[in-house]
C-alpha positions in Angstrom: -79.8 -77.3 32.6 -78.1 -74.7 31.3 -74.3 -73.9 32.8 -75.0 -70.9 34.9 -71.5 -69.7 35.3 -70.7 -70.2 31.3 -74.0 -67.8 31.1 -73.0 -65.3 33.4 -69.5 -65.0 31.9 -71.7 -64.4 28.2 -73.7 -61.5 30.1 -70.9 -59.9 31.6 -69.0 -59.7 28.6 -71.6 -57.9 26.8 -72.3 -55.7 29.6 -68.6 -54.6 29.1 -68.9 -54.3 25.3 -72.2 -52.0 25.8 -71.7 -50.6 29.1 -75.2 -51.9 30.0 -75.4 -51.9 33.7 -76.8 -55.3 35.2 -77.5 -56.4 38.9 -78.2 -59.8 40.4 -80.0 -61.0 43.1 -80.3 -64.4 44.5 -84.0 -64.8 45.8 -83.4 -68.4 46.7 -81.0 -70.3 49.1 -77.4 -70.1 48.0 -77.2 -73.7 47.4 -79.8 -74.0 45.1 -77.5 -71.9 42.5 -80.3 -69.2 41.7 -79.4 -66.4 39.7 -82.2 -63.8 39.3 -81.7 -60.8 37.3 -83.8 -57.2 38.0 -86.3 -56.9 35.3 -85.1 -53.0 35.0 -82.0 -54.2 33.7 -82.9 -57.4 32.2 -81.9 -57.9 28.4 -79.3 -57.3 26.4 -78.7 -56.2 22.3 -77.7 -58.5 19.9 -75.7 -57.1 17.2 -72.6 -56.8 15.0 -70.7 -53.6 15.6 -70.9 -51.0 12.6 -74.4 -52.4 12.3 -77.2 -49.7 11.1 -81.1 -50.5 10.7 -83.3 -47.8 9.6 -87.0 -47.8 10.1 -90.0 -45.4 9.6 -92.1 -43.8 12.4 -95.3 -41.9 12.4 -96.3 -39.0 14.4 -99.6 -39.7 16.8 -100.8 -36.9 18.8 -97.1 -35.3 18.6 -95.5 -38.9 20.0 -93.3 -41.2 18.2 -95.0 -44.8 17.2 -92.5 -47.2 15.3 -92.8 -50.8 14.2 -91.2 -54.1 15.9 -91.5 -57.7 15.9 -92.0 -59.3 19.3 -91.6 -62.8 19.4 -92.0 -62.8 15.7 -95.2 -61.0 15.7 -95.6 -57.4 14.3 -96.8 -54.6 15.7 -97.0 -50.5 16.4 -95.4 -49.2 19.4 -94.9 -45.8 21.1 -91.6 -45.0 21.3 -91.1 -43.6 25.0 -88.0 -43.7 27.1 -90.0 -42.1 29.7 -91.6 -45.7 30.6 -89.3 -48.0 32.8 -89.9 -51.1 30.8 -91.1 -51.6 27.6 -95.0 -52.6 27.3 -97.3 -54.9 25.3 -101.6 -54.6 25.4 -103.2 -58.0 26.9 -104.3 -58.6 23.0 -100.8 -58.4 21.3 -99.4 -60.5 24.4 -102.0 -63.3 23.5 -100.9 -63.1 20.0 -97.2 -63.1 20.6 -97.3 -66.2 23.4 -96.4 -63.7 26.4 -97.3 -65.1 29.6 -97.4 -62.8 32.6 -96.6 -64.6 35.7 -95.2 -61.9 37.9 -96.3 -58.3 39.2 -94.3 -55.2 40.1 -95.3 -51.8 41.3 -95.7 -49.1 38.3 -95.9 -45.4 39.0 -98.1 -43.9 36.1 -98.3 -40.5 34.5 -100.5 -39.1 37.7 -97.5 -40.5 40.0 -100.2 -43.4 41.2 -98.5 -46.7 42.3 -100.6 -49.9 40.9 -99.4 -53.4 40.7 -99.0 -54.3 37.1 -98.5 -57.7 35.3 -94.7 -58.3 33.9 -92.9 -60.9 31.9 -89.9 -61.5 30.3 -90.0 -61.3 26.3 -87.5 -63.7 24.3 -87.1 -61.4 21.2 -87.7 -57.9 20.0 -86.4 -57.2 16.4 -86.0 -53.7 14.6 -84.4 -55.0 11.1 -81.2 -56.5 11.7 -81.0 -55.6 15.4 -82.6 -58.0 18.2 -83.1 -57.4 21.9 -83.2 -60.3 23.8 -84.7 -61.4 27.4 -86.1 -58.0 27.9 -88.7 -57.1 30.7 -92.3 -56.1 29.6 -95.2 -54.9 31.5 -98.9 -55.2 30.4 -100.5 -52.0 29.6 -103.8 -51.0 28.4 -103.1 -48.3 25.6 -106.6 -47.2 24.5 -106.8 -45.2 27.5 -104.4 -42.5 26.0 -104.5 -43.6 22.4 -108.4 -44.2 21.9 -108.5 -43.1 18.2 -105.8 -45.6 16.9 -104.2 -49.0 17.3 -101.0 -49.0 19.7 -99.7 -52.5 20.6 -97.6 -51.1 23.3 -94.5 -49.2 24.4 -91.0 -49.5 23.7 -89.4 -48.1 26.7 -86.3 -47.5 28.5 -85.3 -51.2 29.0 -84.8 -51.3 25.2 -84.2 -47.9 24.2 -81.3 -47.5 27.0 -79.3 -50.5 25.4 -78.8 -49.1 21.8 -78.2 -45.8 20.0 -80.7 -43.8 17.9 -80.9 -41.3 15.6 -84.3 -39.8 15.1 -84.9 -37.5 12.0 -88.2 -35.8 12.4 -88.1 -34.2 8.9 -87.9 -37.5 7.1 -89.8 -39.5 9.7 -87.1 -42.0 10.2 -85.0 -43.6 13.0 -81.7 -45.3 12.7 -80.6 -47.7 15.4 -77.0 -49.1 15.9 -74.8 -50.4 18.9 -72.4 -47.7 18.0 -72.8 -43.8 18.7 -73.6 -41.5 16.1 -70.6 -39.1 15.2 -73.0 -36.2 14.7 -72.1 -32.3 15.3 -74.2 -30.5 17.3 -75.1 -29.3 20.8 -74.2 -32.1 23.1 -76.7 -32.6 26.2 -74.8 -34.8 28.9 -77.6 -37.4 30.2 -77.6 -39.9 33.0 -79.7 -43.3 33.9 -81.5 -44.1 36.9 -81.8 -47.5 38.3 -85.1 -47.9 36.6 -84.2 -46.8 33.2 -85.1 -43.2 33.3 -82.9 -40.6 31.5 -82.1 -37.1 33.2 -80.2 -33.8 32.4 -79.7 -30.5 34.0 -80.9 -27.5 32.5 -80.5 -24.2 33.7 -83.7 -22.1 33.3 -84.0 -18.0 33.1 -80.0 -18.0 33.0 -78.6 -19.8 36.2 -81.3 -21.5 37.7 -80.6 -25.6 37.6 -83.3 -28.1 37.4 -82.6 -32.0 37.3 -85.2 -32.8 34.5 -86.3 -36.3 33.0 -86.3 -36.7 29.3 -89.7 -37.9 28.2 -90.5 -39.0 24.8 -94.0 -40.0 25.9 -95.0 -36.6 26.8 -95.8 -34.3 24.2 -95.3 -31.1 25.8 -91.8 -29.3 25.6 -91.1 -28.7 29.1 -92.7 -29.0 32.3 -91.4 -27.8 35.6 -92.9 -28.3 38.8 -94.4 -25.3 40.5 -92.7 -25.5 44.0 -89.1 -26.0 42.8 -89.1 -23.0 40.2 -91.8 -20.1 41.1 -89.0 -18.3 43.5 -87.5 -17.5 39.8 -90.1 -17.3 37.5 -92.8 -15.2 39.7 -94.1 -12.3 37.7 -94.5 -14.6 34.6 -97.4 -14.3 32.0 -99.0 -17.2 32.2 -102.6 -19.1 30.9 -104.2 -20.2 34.3 -105.4 -23.6 33.7 -107.8 -25.7 36.0 -108.7 -29.2 35.5 -107.2 -32.7 34.9 -103.7 -31.9 33.0 -102.8 -36.0 32.5 -104.5 -38.9 31.4 -102.3 -42.3 32.1 -102.7 -46.0 31.0 -104.9 -46.1 34.7 -107.5 -43.5 34.2 -107.6 -39.6 34.5 -106.1 -37.4 36.8 -107.5 -35.2 39.7 -108.0 -31.9 38.9 -105.5 -29.3 39.8 -104.5 -25.7 38.9 -101.5 -25.6 36.3 -100.2 -22.8 34.2 -98.6 -22.5 30.5 -96.2 -19.4 30.1 -97.4 -17.3 27.8 -93.9 -16.5 25.8 -90.9 -19.2 25.8 -88.4 -19.4 28.8 -84.6 -19.3 28.0 -82.8 -22.9 28.5 -79.1 -23.8 28.6 -77.4 -26.6 29.3 -73.6 -26.3 30.6 -72.4 -23.5 28.1 -74.8 -24.5 25.6 -77.7 -21.8 24.8 -80.7 -24.3 23.8 -84.0 -23.1 22.0 -86.5 -21.4 24.4 -89.5 -23.3 24.9 -93.0 -22.6 26.5 -93.3 -24.3 30.1 -96.1 -26.1 31.9 -96.0 -25.7 35.7 -97.7 -28.0 37.6 -97.6 -29.0 41.4 -98.2 -32.8 40.7 -95.1 -33.8 38.7 -92.9 -36.5 40.3 -89.6 -35.1 39.0 -88.4 -31.3 39.2 -88.6 -30.9 35.1 -89.9 -32.8 32.3 -88.7 -32.4 28.5 -91.1 -33.9 26.3 -90.7 -35.0 22.6 -92.3 -31.6 21.3 -88.8 -30.2 22.2 -86.8 -32.2 20.1 -88.8 -31.8 16.8 -86.4 -29.0 15.0 -83.4 -31.1 15.6 -81.9 -34.4 14.3 -81.4 -36.1 17.6 -78.6 -39.0 18.0 -79.4 -40.5 21.4 -76.0 -42.0 22.2 -77.0 -44.0 25.2 -73.6 -46.1 25.5 -71.8 -42.3 25.6 -74.7 -41.3 28.0 -75.3 -38.2 25.8 -77.7 -36.6 23.2 -76.3 -34.7 20.1 -79.0 -32.0 18.8 -78.1 -31.2 15.3 -80.1 -28.2 14.0 -82.9 -28.8 10.8 -85.4 -26.8 9.3 -88.5 -26.1 11.4 -91.1 -28.6 11.3 -94.6 -26.9 10.8 -97.0 -28.3 13.3 -100.2 -26.1 12.6 -100.6 -24.6 15.8 -102.3 -21.4 15.4 -101.7 -20.5 19.1 -105.7 -20.1 19.5 -107.9 -22.0 21.7 -111.6 -22.4 23.1 -110.2 -22.2 26.6 -111.6 -25.6 27.5 -111.0 -29.3 26.8 -113.9 -32.1 27.0 -113.5 -35.8 27.6 -115.7 -38.8 27.8 -115.6 -40.0 31.2 -117.9 -42.9 33.1 -120.7 -42.6 30.4 -120.7 -39.2 30.4 -119.3 -35.9 28.3 -117.4 -34.0 30.9 -115.6 -30.4 31.0 -112.0 -31.9 32.4 -110.0 -28.4 31.7 -110.6 -24.6 31.5 -108.6 -21.5 31.4 -109.3 -20.0 34.8 -108.8 -16.6 33.8 -111.5 -16.5 31.0 -114.7 -14.5 31.8 -116.7 -16.9 29.6 -115.9 -19.8 31.4 -116.4 -18.8 34.7 -119.7 -20.0 35.1 -118.1 -23.8 34.1 -116.8 -26.1 36.8 -114.4 -28.7 36.1 -116.5 -31.9 35.5 -119.7 -30.6 34.5 -121.6 -32.6 31.8 -122.1 -31.2 28.3 -125.1 -31.9 26.7 -125.0 -30.7 23.3 -122.6 -29.4 21.0 -123.5 -26.9 18.2 -127.4 -27.6 19.3 -126.9 -31.2 18.6 -127.0 -33.7 21.5 -123.0 -34.6 21.9 -124.1 -38.4 22.9 -124.4 -38.4 19.0 -120.7 -38.7 18.7 -120.3 -42.4 18.1 -116.7 -41.9 20.3 -113.9 -39.5 21.4 -112.4 -40.0 18.0 -115.5 -38.7 16.3 -115.8 -35.8 18.8 -111.8 -34.8 18.1 -112.3 -34.8 14.4 -115.1 -32.8 14.4 -113.5 -30.1 16.8 -110.4 -29.8 14.5 -112.1 -29.4 11.7 -113.9 -26.4 13.3 -110.7 -24.9 14.6 -109.3 -25.2 10.8 -112.0 -23.1 10.1 -112.0 -20.4 13.0 -115.4 -21.6 13.7 -116.9 -20.7 17.4 -118.1 -23.8 19.6 -121.7 -23.3 20.9 -122.2 -25.7 23.9 -124.8 -26.4 26.3 -124.1 -27.5 29.8 -126.2 -29.5 32.3 -127.9 -27.4 34.5 -127.4 -24.1 32.3 -130.2 -22.4 30.8 -128.2 -20.5 28.0 -126.3 -22.0 25.2 -122.7 -20.9 25.6 -120.6 -19.5 22.6 -117.0 -20.0 22.4 -114.9 -18.1 19.7 -111.8 -19.9 18.6 -109.4 -17.0 20.2 -106.2 -15.8 21.5 -105.9 -17.2 25.4 -106.5 -14.9 28.0 -103.1 -14.8 30.1 -102.5 -13.6 33.8 -99.6 -13.0 35.5 -97.9 -15.6 37.7 -97.7 -14.6 41.6 -96.1 -16.3 44.2 -99.1 -17.9 46.1 
């Protein structure tokens, strides 16, 4: 039997070196000598000081995907500090010998609480750096990555225990037990008890919004409608109707949300940050979210041990976005191709309702697409050619011709 007092001293010494907060709970009577560690705080980084490892990453839908070894098995993982723990798919768990014996409540991207299998993973390795005894969920990544193989998520349970330098220009990440000594805009952050990362932004001059930093979101900035409408009314927006989020447990409920037509000014303390287009929604769990897209034009140092981000300007990363749109989004759901979003102010779309079934695209059965991946590739090719999209909606006698065009904007009013 392990010497529990000796093990506890080792963990406390590691906690002092890395400033990792660890909480202990005894779930059995004291006479049993039991010590159990909260899954959110479980784990530690094993690395010598001044050790830096560098790994490449690739971009998928604007998000970061990195390689890692878990229990000696290599896989590809979403880099997502908006996810409280880390996670693996059932298929990867089988290959890596991970056994899920317990369950925890997980709140997904649609703010739904679900019971999710959880386990402690022995070792996660990036080059010379290892994380041991870390909490992991089981998750199905096919829901939000149907067109590429993603084996899981590297979440806050690991990201918050090290320092990371993200170079979007060269698609590389450097990882270190020590903070990076970069020059640039300093953004102070804090960690919540479930590993989420927060900072305070000043919107439109002097309106503070407590915002979660979430690299699992590809939108630059999202704000909760009720918290900001008092100082953002009369803002030109694209009024959208439909399903805004797809999470690990399915699609969300239809809602009305907005995208600002022009960038909104942002500050942090006395620092002026780049302006950003903003999504406004009533269904957000927190007042604000800063997504991966906001950081693409910086060399980003996530100095977890100093609770700060340092943003160093780099050359602009082109993303190919023309600012044009068909005004509509289609998704394969429950065996049918359905409209899940539309521009609510676009007169061309006035006859369409959310979850209407799509029968044809460009006068061909939409069922001829093998899957959502083939459909997305087809539509992306039409966008690059600036070609219209011709749809046949179930119950409508006429085909709907949608040019690839500038979105229709309206003025945001207090409703």
